[in-house]
C-alpha positions as CSV (number, residue, x, y, z in Angstrom):
1,X,0.0,0.0,0.0
2,X,1.4,3.4,-1.0
3,X,2.3,5.6,2.0
4,X,0.3,8.7,2.8
5,X,2.0,11.6,1.1
6,X,3.2,14.7,3.1
7,X,3.1,18.1,1.6
8,X,4.7,21.0,3.4
9,X,2.9,24.3,2.5
10,X,5.0,27.4,3.0
11,X,2.9,30.6,3.3
12,X,4.6,34.0,3.0
13,X,3.4,37.6,3.6
14,X,1.1,38.5,0.7
15,X,-2.6,39.2,0.4
16,X,-3.0,36.0,-1.5
17,X,-2.2,34.1,1.8
18,X,-5.9,33.7,2.4
19,X,-6.1,31.5,-0.8
20,X,-3.7,29.0,0.8
21,X,-6.4,28.1,3.3
22,X,-8.5,26.7,0.4
23,X,-5.5,24.9,-1.0
24,X,-4.7,23.2,2.3
25,X,-8.4,22.2,2.6
26,X,-8.2,20.6,-0.9
27,X,-5.1,18.7,0.0
28,X,-6.6,17.4,3.2
29,X,-9.7,16.2,1.3
30,X,-7.3,14.2,-0.9
31,X,-6.0,12.5,2.2
32,X,-2.6,14.3,2.0
33,X,-0.9,15.0,5.3
34,X,-0.3,18.7,5.2
35,X,2.1,20.7,7.4
36,X,1.9,24.5,7.2
37,X,5.0,26.7,7.8
38,X,4.2,30.5,8.0
39,X,6.6,33.4,7.8
40,X,6.1,36.2,10.4
41,X,4.7,38.4,7.7
42,X,2.2,35.7,6.7
43,X,0.7,35.7,10.2
44,X,-0.3,39.4,9.6
45,X,-2.7,38.2,6.9
46,X,-4.0,34.9,8.2
47,X,-4.1,33.5,11.6
48,X,-2.1,30.3,12.3
49,X,-5.1,28.9,14.1
50,X,-7.0,28.9,10.7
51,X,-4.4,26.6,9.2
52,X,-4.1,24.4,12.3
53,X,-7.9,23.9,12.3
54,X,-7.9,22.9,8.6
55,X,-4.8,20.8,8.5
56,X,-5.2,19.2,12.0
57,X,-1.4,19.7,12.4
58,X,0.7,22.1,14.4
59,X,1.5,25.3,12.3
60,X,5.1,26.4,12.5
61,X,5.7,30.1,12.7
62,X,9.0,30.6,14.6
63,X,12.5,29.2,14.2
64,X,13.0,28.6,17.8
65,X,9.6,27.3,19.0
66,X,9.9,24.6,21.7
67,X,9.5,21.3,19.7
68,X,6.9,18.8,20.5
69,X,9.5,16.0,20.5
70,X,13.3,15.8,20.6
71,X,13.9,16.7,16.9
72,X,15.8,19.5,15.2
73,X,12.4,20.6,13.9
74,X,13.4,22.2,10.6
75,X,15.4,19.1,9.7
76,X,12.5,16.8,10.7
77,X,10.0,18.7,8.6
78,X,12.4,18.8,5.7
79,X,12.9,15.0,5.8
80,X,9.2,14.1,6.0
81,X,8.2,16.2,3.0
82,X,7.3,14.4,-0.2
83,X,6.8,17.9,-1.7
84,X,7.4,21.4,-0.6
85,X,5.0,24.1,-1.9
86,X,5.3,27.8,-1.3
87,X,1.9,29.5,-1.9
88,X,2.0,32.5,-2.2
89,X,5.7,33.1,-2.7
90,X,6.8,36.8,-2.4
91,X,9.7,38.3,-4.2
92,X,11.5,38.2,-0.8
93,X,11.3,34.4,-0.3
94,X,12.2,33.8,-4.0
95,X,15.3,36.0,-3.6
96,X,16.3,34.4,-0.3
97,X,16.1,30.9,-1.7
98,X,17.9,31.8,-4.9
99,X,20.8,33.3,-2.9
100,X,21.1,30.6,-0.2
101,X,19.8,32.8,2.6
102,X,18.3,30.8,5.5
103,X,17.2,33.2,8.2
104,X,13.8,31.9,9.3
105,X,12.0,28.5,9.6
106,X,10.7,28.5,6.0
107,X,13.9,29.4,4.2
108,X,15.9,27.1,6.4
109,X,13.6,24.1,5.8
110,X,13.7,24.7,2.1
111,X,17.5,24.6,2.2
112,X,17.4,21.3,4.1
113,X,14.9,19.4,2.1
114,X,15.6,17.0,-0.7
115,X,12.0,16.9,-1.8
116,X,10.9,18.7,-5.0
117,X,9.9,22.4,-4.4
118,X,7.0,24.0,-6.2
119,X,6.7,27.8,-6.0
120,X,3.6,29.8,-6.8
121,X,4.5,33.5,-6.8
122,X,2.1,36.4,-6.2
123,X,3.1,40.0,-6.2
124,X,2.6,43.4,-7.8
125,X,3.1,43.4,-11.6
126,X,6.2,45.7,-11.5
127,X,7.8,43.5,-8.8
128,X,7.2,40.3,-10.8
129,X,8.6,41.9,-14.0
130,X,11.7,43.4,-12.1
131,X,14.8,41.9,-13.7
132,X,16.2,41.0,-10.3
133,X,13.1,38.8,-9.5
134,X,13.2,37.3,-13.0
135,X,16.9,36.4,-12.6
136,X,16.2,34.8,-9.2
137,X,13.3,32.8,-10.8
138,X,15.6,31.7,-13.7
139,X,18.3,30.7,-11.2
140,X,15.8,28.5,-9.2
141,X,14.5,26.9,-12.4
142,X,18.1,26.0,-13.3
143,X,18.4,24.4,-9.8
144,X,15.3,22.2,-10.5
145,X,12.7,24.2,-8.7
146,X,9.3,24.3,-10.4
147,X,7.1,27.4,-10.8
148,X,3.4,27.9,-11.4
149,X,3.5,31.3,-12.9
150,X,1.2,34.1,-11.7
151,X,-1.9,34.9,-13.6
152,X,-3.0,38.2,-15.2
153,X,-5.8,40.2,-13.6
154,X,-6.7,42.9,-11.2
155,X,-4.3,43.0,-8.2
156,X,-5.0,44.0,-4.6
157,X,-3.2,47.3,-5.2
158,X,-5.6,48.1,-8.1
159,X,-3.1,47.5,-10.9
160,X,-4.0,45.2,-13.7
161,X,-1.4,42.8,-15.1
162,X,0.6,39.6,-14.4
163,X,1.2,39.0,-10.7
164,X,-1.9,37.5,-9.1
165,X,-1.7,34.0,-7.6
166,X,-2.3,31.3,-10.2
167,X,-5.7,29.6,-10.2
168,X,-5.9,27.1,-7.3
169,X,-7.0,24.4,-9.8
170,X,-3.7,24.9,-11.6
171,X,-1.7,24.8,-8.4
172,X,-3.5,21.7,-7.2
173,X,-2.8,20.0,-10.5
174,X,0.9,21.0,-10.4
175,X,1.0,19.4,-7.0
176,X,-0.6,16.2,-8.4
177,X,2.1,16.1,-11.1
178,X,4.9,16.6,-8.6
179,X,3.6,13.9,-6.2
180,X,3.5,11.3,-9.0
181,X,6.8,9.4,-8.6
182,X,6.1,7.2,-11.7
183,X,7.4,9.0,-14.8
184,X,7.4,6.0,-17.1
185,X,5.9,8.0,-20.0
186,X,8.6,10.7,-19.9
187,X,9.5,11.7,-23.5
188,X,6.4,10.1,-25.0
189,X,3.8,12.1,-27.0
190,X,0.3,11.2,-26.1
191,X,-2.9,12.3,-27.9
192,X,-6.2,11.9,-26.2
193,X,-9.7,12.7,-27.4
194,X,-12.6,13.3,-25.0
195,X,-16.2,14.4,-24.8
196,X,-19.1,14.4,-27.3
197,X,-19.2,15.9,-30.7
198,X,-22.0,18.2,-31.8
199,X,-23.5,18.1,-35.3
200,X,-25.6,21.1,-36.1
201,X,-29.0,20.9,-37.8
202,X,-29.4,24.7,-37.8
203,X,-27.7,27.5,-35.9
204,X,-29.6,26.6,-32.6
205,X,-30.1,22.9,-32.8
206,X,-27.6,20.0,-32.9
207,X,-27.3,16.2,-32.5
208,X,-25.1,15.1,-29.7
209,X,-24.8,12.5,-26.8
210,X,-24.5,12.7,-23.0
211,X,-20.7,12.2,-22.8
212,X,-19.2,14.5,-20.2
213,X,-15.6,13.9,-21.2
214,X,-14.6,12.7,-17.7
215,X,-12.9,9.5,-18.9
216,X,-10.8,11.4,-21.5
217,X,-9.9,14.0,-18.9
218,X,-8.7,11.3,-16.5
219,X,-6.7,9.6,-19.3
220,X,-5.0,12.9,-20.2
221,X,-4.2,13.6,-16.5
222,X,-2.7,10.2,-16.0
223,X,-0.5,10.5,-19.0
224,X,0.6,14.1,-17.9
225,X,1.3,13.0,-14.3
226,X,3.4,10.1,-15.6
227,X,5.6,12.5,-17.6
228,X,4.1,12.5,-21.1
229,X,3.7,15.4,-23.4
230,X,-0.1,15.4,-23.8
231,X,-2.5,16.9,-26.3
232,X,-6.2,16.6,-25.4
233,X,-8.7,17.2,-28.3
234,X,-12.0,17.9,-26.6
235,X,-15.5,18.0,-27.9
236,X,-18.4,19.2,-25.8
237,X,-17.0,18.8,-22.3
238,X,-17.7,20.0,-18.8
239,X,-14.2,20.9,-17.7
240,X,-11.9,23.9,-18.0
241,X,-8.5,23.8,-19.6
242,X,-6.1,21.3,-18.1
243,X,-2.9,22.4,-16.5
244,X,0.2,21.2,-18.3
245,X,-1.8,19.8,-21.3
246,X,-2.4,21.3,-24.7
247,X,-6.2,21.4,-25.0
248,X,-7.7,21.8,-28.4
249,X,-11.5,22.5,-28.4
250,X,-13.5,21.2,-31.3
251,X,-17.2,20.8,-32.0
252,X,-18.0,18.4,-34.9
253,X,-16.6,15.0,-35.9
254,X,-15.1,16.5,-39.0
255,X,-13.2,19.1,-36.8
256,X,-12.0,16.4,-34.5
257,X,-10.8,14.3,-37.4
258,X,-8.9,17.2,-38.8
259,X,-7.1,18.0,-35.5
260,X,-6.3,14.3,-34.8
261,X,-4.9,13.6,-38.3
262,X,-2.7,16.7,-38.2
263,X,-1.0,15.4,-35.0
264,X,-1.1,11.7,-35.5
265,X,2.3,11.2,-37.2
266,X,4.3,12.6,-34.3
267,X,2.4,10.7,-31.6
268,X,3.6,7.6,-29.7
269,X,0.3,6.8,-28.1
270,X,-3.3,7.7,-29.1
271,X,-6.2,7.1,-26.8
272,X,-9.5,7.7,-28.5
273,X,-12.0,8.1,-25.7
274,X,-14.3,10.7,-27.3
275,X,-17.9,9.8,-28.0
276,X,-17.9,10.8,-31.7
277,X,-21.3,11.1,-33.4
278,X,-21.9,8.5,-36.1
279,X,-24.0,10.8,-38.3
280,X,-24.4,14.5,-39.2
281,X,-27.0,16.5,-41.1
282,X,-26.4,16.4,-44.8
283,X,-27.5,20.0,-45.2
284,X,-27.2,22.4,-42.2
285,X,-29.9,25.1,-42.4
286,X,-28.4,28.7,-42.5
287,X,-31.3,30.0,-40.4
288,X,-33.4,28.6,-37.5
289,X,-35.9,26.0,-38.8
290,X,-39.4,27.2,-37.9
291,X,-42.1,24.9,-36.5
292,X,-44.4,24.8,-39.6
293,X,-45.5,21.1,-39.4
294,X,-45.9,18.2,-37.0
295,X,-42.9,16.4,-38.5
296,X,-39.4,17.3,-39.4
297,X,-37.3,15.1,-41.6
298,X,-33.5,15.6,-41.4
299,X,-31.4,13.7,-43.8
300,X,-28.3,12.3,-42.1
301,X,-25.0,11.2,-43.6
302,X,-22.3,9.1,-42.0
303,X,-19.4,10.7,-40.3
304,X,-15.9,9.4,-41.0
305,X,-14.7,6.7,-38.6
306,X,-11.7,8.5,-37.1
307,X,-10.4,5.5,-35.2
308,X,-10.5,3.2,-38.3
309,X,-8.8,5.9,-40.3
310,X,-6.0,6.0,-37.7
311,X,-5.7,2.2,-37.7
312,X,-5.2,2.3,-41.4
313,X,-2.5,5.0,-41.1
314,X,-0.7,3.5,-38.1
315,X,3.0,3.0,-38.2
316,X,4.7,2.6,-34.8
317,X,2.0,4.3,-32.7
318,X,0.1,2.4,-30.0
319,X,-3.6,2.9,-30.8
320,X,-6.2,2.6,-28.0
321,X,-10.0,2.7,-28.6
322,X,-13.0,2.8,-26.4
323,X,-16.4,1.2,-27.0
324,X,-19.6,1.5,-25.0
325,X,-22.2,-1.2,-25.6
326,X,-25.7,-2.1,-24.4
327,X,-25.4,-5.8,-25.5
328,X,-22.9,-8.4,-26.7
329,X,-20.0,-6.4,-25.1
330,X,-17.1,-8.9,-25.8
331,X,-18.2,-9.8,-29.3
332,X,-18.6,-6.1,-30.3
333,X,-15.3,-5.1,-28.6
334,X,-13.3,-7.8,-30.3
335,X,-14.8,-7.0,-33.7
336,X,-13.8,-3.4,-33.3
337,X,-10.3,-4.3,-32.1
338,X,-9.7,-6.3,-35.3
339,X,-11.6,-4.2,-37.8
340,X,-10.0,-0.9,-36.7
341,X,-6.5,-2.4,-36.4
342,X,-6.2,-1.4,-32.7
343,X,-3.6,-2.4,-30.2
344,X,-6.1,-2.2,-27.4
345,X,-9.8,-1.6,-26.7
346,X,-11.4,-0.5,-23.5
347,X,-15.0,-1.8,-23.4
348,X,-17.7,-1.0,-21.0
349,X,-21.5,-1.6,-20.8
350,X,-23.9,1.2,-20.4
351,X,-26.1,-1.2,-18.4
352,X,-23.5,-1.8,-15.6
353,X,-24.1,0.2,-12.4
354,X,-21.4,2.7,-11.8
355,X,-20.3,2.9,-15.4
356,X,-21.2,5.1,-18.4
357,X,-21.7,8.7,-19.1
358,X,-21.1,11.4,-16.5
359,X,-20.1,8.9,-13.8
360,X,-16.9,9.3,-11.8
361,X,-16.4,5.5,-11.8
362,X,-16.3,2.9,-14.5
363,X,-16.3,-0.9,-14.9
364,X,-14.3,-1.9,-18.0
365,X,-12.8,-4.9,-19.7
366,X,-9.5,-4.3,-21.6
367,X,-8.8,-6.5,-24.7
368,X,-5.4,-6.3,-26.4
369,X,-4.2,-7.4,-29.8
370,X,-2.2,-10.1,-28.0
371,X,-5.5,-11.7,-27.1
372,X,-5.2,-10.7,-23.5
373,X,-8.4,-9.9,-21.5
374,X,-8.3,-7.9,-18.3
375,X,-11.6,-7.5,-16.5
376,X,-11.5,-4.7,-13.9
377,X,-13.8,-4.2,-11.0
378,X,-15.7,-0.9,-10.3
379,X,-13.0,1.8,-9.8
380,X,-12.5,5.5,-10.3
381,X,-11.8,6.7,-13.8
382,X,-8.4,7.9,-12.6
383,X,-7.5,4.4,-11.6
384,X,-8.8,3.0,-14.9
385,X,-6.7,5.5,-16.8
386,X,-3.5,4.3,-15.0
387,X,-4.3,0.7,-15.7
388,X,-4.7,1.6,-19.4
389,X,-1.2,3.0,-19.5
390,X,0.2,0.1,-17.6
391,X,-1.2,-2.1,-20.3
392,X,0.1,0.2,-23.1
393,X,3.6,0.0,-21.7
394,X,3.4,-3.8,-21.6
395,X,2.6,-3.7,-25.4
């Protein structure tokens, strides 16, 4: 069983310190042991009691607090960390770390840790753009420190520009990447498709399906966390852009086909988890169709089979398909595996409880071209995604 991860969250003296409370809460909900270290300035913005209540751990604010046990505390904290995160990071703490200054608990512990360090700066635009700050950031990047760059927006001082703390979703995902020790897809280019396509009948009506894109999102995250260079081509989905992933938004099956084909040659692995519409309207009305009769006949034509097209063009790529069935699951899956020249197909039944559209879980059976069959129990789509890449690497 994997040990419970420990993340040390360093909080420095900026107005964005209050956002660190939400970040700590998110980490706790993911069952991550979280230890908060605050600089003296940070305590002017947020009370240590707030972080202690959320994290259920002692919050460290002073270099020479009486330790709870006989440990040199900054060394003890440095050793137990799987990851060190500084959110928000001021120009001051960035400068101190870059120049080897260790004059409080936070800077001393960062010097002592061998864990990866993730820094999320937040400061005034002019401070962030100052060449001294940028040189310090470059120095730390050369040393292997990772940054989640600040976002653009309105700052607390009233200025508008780059400098506000990055979106917490991005910071949370950067932590997820850093905590994944398994980087077995490093150097691989992975293409993932997700979500439903939309085929317009007129400017306000279209044909689609209930796919949320959750499965493809989890596949893209798993590949990203394991070190791959990931492109996600997303149809109609319910999620925002994905940190560390190139996201290409499309609408129709023809648009998806164009984007997939333009990238296919340079890919190592393609996972086609999108729910692509089989048919589209032969003629799309330029204006809204009026209700003039009790019936409306729309002539449909077949969309290209993107997966089969990739199977025909495949050279050294590993090609993974998905199929969702309501009957004859194995028979239909094996037929698609062969007909479309796939290396692997992930099959699930819409009738199985806990599987299907919009669910956070799935029950799948994986078939490979080597005639191997792996039937998985009910599990999260994140776990299913990691099993998929385990099987891909076996191939």
